[in-house]
N, C-alpha and C positions, 0 to 999 in steps of 0.2 A: 118628814123625816124625824117625827117624835120617837122617842125611845131609843134614840141613836147617842153615841157618845161623841162630845165635841171637844177638842183640845182648844183651849183659849190662852195663847200666849200673852203675857201681860194682862192676865185676868184679874189681879188684885188692884188695878189701877183704875182711874176714873171711868174711862169708856169701857174697859174691860169688866169691871166689876158690874155695871149696869147691864151689859150685855149678857153676862152670866145669869142675873136675875131673870131676865126676859127668857133665856134658854131653859132654865129649870122650870119656869112657870108653864112654858109650853111643852113639858114633858121630856126634854133631853136630859141626859146626863153630861155632866161637864167635868173635866179636868183641868185645873188652873196651873200653869206654868210660869212662875214668875220669881225674878231674883229679889224682889222687895227692895230695890234701889230707890224707887220713888213711891212706894206704897207700903202698906202695913198688913201683917198677917192676920190682925184682928178683923180685917174687912172680910174674912170668910165667915167669921161668927156672926157678922152683921147680915151677910147674904143668907145664912141659914135663918136668921130672925126674920127676915122679910118672907123668905119662900117656903119655910119648914122644910127645906131640902138642903143637904149639905154637900157643896161641890168637893171633889177630891182635890187636895193641893199638893203639888211638888215644887219644893224650893229649889230653882236652878236658873241658869244662865243659857241663852241661846247660842252663846259662843262655845258652849261645852257640848262637844259632840257625843260624847258618852252619855251625858245626862239626858240628851235628847232621845238617843237610842233606847235607853232604858225606859222611857216613858211609853214609847210605842210598843216596847216589849211587855210592859206591865198592864196597859190598858187597851181596850179593843176600840182603838180611834177610828172614827168613820169620816171626819172632816176636821179641819183646823180654821180658827178664826186668830188671825195674826195681827196683834197689837204691839208686841214687844219691841220697844225701841226708844232710843234717846230723842228728844223732841223740842229743845231750846234752840231757836235759830241763831240767837247772839252766841250761845255756847258753841254751837257748830262751827262758826267763823273762827272762833279762838282755837277749837281743838278737832279740826277736820279729820284727822286720822282716827280719833276715837270714834267720830260718828261713822266714818266709812267701815271701820272694824266691826262695830256692834250692829249698825243698821243693814249693811251689806253682807259682812262675813257671816254675822250670826244668822240672817235671813237665809242664806246659802246652806248653812248647817241645817237648818230646819227643813228647807226643800229636800235636801238630800236625805234626811232621815225619813221624811214622808215617802219619797220614791222607794226607798228600801223597804218600807213597811207596806207598800202597796196603797197607801192613803194619798188620793191624788184630786181631793175637794179642798179649795182653800179661799177664804175671805181675806182680802189683804186690806189693812187701814192705810189708805193713801190720803191725799191732802189737796186742797185747792191751791196750794202753793205751786203745783206743777204747771198752772196756767201762767206763770211769769208775770211780766209788768206791762205786756203791750197789747193783750187782748181787751176787747170792749166787753162790758157786762150787759147782760148777764152772760155767765159762763156756760158754753155748750160743750159736751164730751169730745167732740171732734175738732176742737180749736187747736192750733199749734201749741206744742208744750215747750216750756224753759223753766230754768230756775235761776235765782239770784244768791243762794247760799248752799253750804253743804248738806244741811238738813233736808232742803228741797230736793236736791240731787239725789239723795238716798231713797226717796219715795219714787222718783221718776225712774231711776235706775232698777228698783224692784219691780216696778210696773212693765219695764222693758224684759227683765229676766223672766218674769210671769208670762208674759206674751210668747216669748221665745220657747218657753218650756212647753206651754200648751200647743204650740205650733208644731213642735218636734214629736210630741206624744199626744194622740187624741184622746188618750185616757183621763188627762189633766182637764180640770175645770177650775176657772177662778173668777171671783168678781173683785174689781180693783175700785173700791168705794172711796171717792174723794169728797171730804165733807170741809166745812168752812169753819164756823166757830161754834163748838159744842159748849152749852151752858145748862145751868139747872141743877137739880139733884133728885134723888128719889123722893117721891111725895111723903115716905115714912120719916124722912130726915135722918135715917140710919146711914146712908152712903153719900158722898158728894165728893167734889173736887178738894183736895187738900195739899196744894203745891207747897213743896219745900221752900223756905225762904220767901223773898218778896215776889209776888206773882207777875208774871210777864204780860198776862192777859187783862182786859178790863172787867169782866165780870168778876172774877175772884178777888181783884184789886179793891174794887167797889165794896164788896162784902167786908173785908178787912177795914175799911174806911169807916163803913157803917157801924162796925163792932168796936171802933175806937183802936185798932191794932195798928192802922197806918193813918198819917195826918191827913191827906188831901188827895183827890184824884187829880192825875196830871191829863190834861186834854192837848194831845200834841197835834196842834195847828186847828185853828177855826177859820181859815180863809179858803178851804176848798170849794170847789164848784158843786156844791151839795146844797140841799134846801137850808140848812142851818150852819153851813160852813165847816161841820165836823164830819170826820170820816165816817163812811158807811159800810157795814158788814152785814153778813148773812149769819144770824144766830139760830142755832137749831137746838131744841131742848134734848137733854141727854137720853131721856125716855125714848123719844121719837127716833134719835139716832141708834140707840141700841135694837129697837124693832127692826129698823132697816137692815141691820146686819142678819137678823134671823130670817127676814123675807129674802134676802140674797142666798142664805143657805138652801132655801127651798128652790129658789130659781135655778141655781147652777146643778142641781140634781139632774143628771142625766144630759145636760147640755155642755158638750165639750168647747173648749175656747176660753179665751179671756174676754171679758166685758167690763169697761170702765163706765162707772154710774156716780152721778153727782148725788149726794144726800143733802139736800138743804131745804129751805122753806121757799126759795124763788123769790125772796124779797129781801130789801136792805133794812137796817136801823141804824140810825146815827149814833154816835157817842152821847149826844145831848139827850137823845130819846131814851138811851140806856140809863143814863143817869137819873131821868124824870121817872122812870119805871121803877128804879131801885128805892128812889125817895118813897114811892108811893108803898113799897113793899115794906119798908122799914119804918116808915112813919116819921121821918126827920129829914131835915135838909143836910145835903151832904157837901163838904167843902171842896171846892175844885180850883184849879189854876189852869191856865192856858199857856202852854209851852210852845217853843218853835216845834214845827213840823221834824218829824224823824226821817232820816234817809231812807229811802226804799218804800215807805208808806204810800199806798194808792188812795185816791179819792174815794173810791167805792170798789167793793168786790161782792158779788152775790152769785147764786146759782141760777141756772135754768133747770127745773126740777122734772121737767116733762118725761123724760126718759125713766126715772126711777118709778114714777106713776104707771108708765106704759109697761116695763118689763116687771117690776115688783109689786104693783099695786100699792105702792108707798105714797102716803100723805102725811103731813104732820098734824098732830093734835092739840099741840101747846104753842102758846104765843110768848111773847116777850114778858108780860106780866107774870105768867106761869112761871117762866125761867127764873125772874127775879124773886119772885115769891118763895120758890123751892129753895134757891141758894141761901136766902136770908133764914129759912128754917133750919137749914143744915148749918149754917154759921153760928146761929144761937145755941143749938142744943147738941148736934151730933159731936162736934169737936171736943166736948167735954167727956165722951163717953170712954176715952182711953185714960183719962187722968185718974 
């Protein structure tokens, strides 16, 4: 599919920017559509520094039907990688209507604009949250699906919408990529995760503790039935994850229907193992405190990654030490680039 034009919604964000880099490196043209709610326009310059190619950029919101229509009128879009959406679980519980309006309503606008333009190939950014709380690990794609918060339901509803759309019109093809805990940063140190406010996730939180921006790491429970008592998660390097999206674009070419595929490492890493790896990366001891378990947290969640290998030829190249080293490089240097 090289030399084709890919629309990346939310392309200035963490996962979107890294996926854009891989797309440009593999010869695709890219149009980024992003409202910059949780990202910065300077990311476009950084992408150009990495790849020596500049993606087109349109600032816009997926809730704006006219803006979406103009993108498809202005560029020869061949396929879409859809990242744009709100993603904070806690906020989704507090503001469910906002999440349904943005993540469902905005996505419907996108699919309608795609259909009107005759663009019917889509990679959807889904999540392991659709596996709910009752399934055993590792998670297989054919497990029963459920959710415990509005954010998760927006992912599962989008999957249902796309399955129905593909069933109704065989010209449509979609990959529903379910991933777990993205981490790391580009090896250049030029792009990485830069969450607004206090991070919700362990890796960026640990990075801010290492940099002296936060006081200590909070370990929520150390009495789980795991090897060291702390929660276990599937952490995948952002560059591996981005590459998986590009492999999925190749896979859906000429294949009608919707396919759900896990993108993960197939193994779990505990909170204490993450802290130890980050201490090795930054060369210092990180203060940590054990707090009570959080409601809804599971002892362990990780993927079975066999289907991704079978369908996409996908395997991960980077491990936890790479993830922590690359985050630390980004934390040290790249966050000063905009100052």
